[in-house]
N, C-alpha and C positions, 0 to 999 in steps of 0.2 A: 771616658764621660761623654754621654750625650749632651749636646747644647741644650735640651731641655731640661734635662736633670740638674746641670749646672746652675741653671737660672732659678729653679725651683728651690735648691740648697741655698742660694745667694740672697733668694727674697725673704726665705724663713729666718736666715740669720738676719737681714735688716729690718724683719717684724719684730723681731727679739730684742733688738737693739732701741729700736721704737719703743716698745713696751717698756724696757728696763728704762729709757729716760723719761716717759711720760711717769711711770711708779715713782721715780725719785722726785720729780718735780713736786709731785700730789703728795708724797710719803704715804705711799702704798706699796708695802712691803710686799704681799701678796702679787702684785703686777712686777715688782723688778724680779722676783722669783721665776715667774712664768716669763720673762723676757730671756732671763739668763737661759732657761731650761731652752726655749726656742733657739737660741742661739747654739746652745751645745749640740740640740738635733741635726741643726743645718750643717755644721762642723763635723758630726759624725757621717751624715749623708754623703758628703764632700769626701770622706775619707775613705768610706766604703766605696764610691765610684772610681775612685782613684786606684786602688787596690784590684778592682776587676779590670781597669785599664792594663795593668801591668801583666795580668795574668792572660790576656787578650792577645799580646804581643808574642 
């Protein structure tokens, strides 16, 4: 996994966490769901890159 991809995936997960937290604090269920979705997308991207790394070896 390249460093840039790793940073992007981590940033997406972090942004999702912030959205989820703000959504909970403001009682905004849509924002909570969007935050959870962003976190999931970041985790999937990390997993895909990890699998790519395995096959590069």
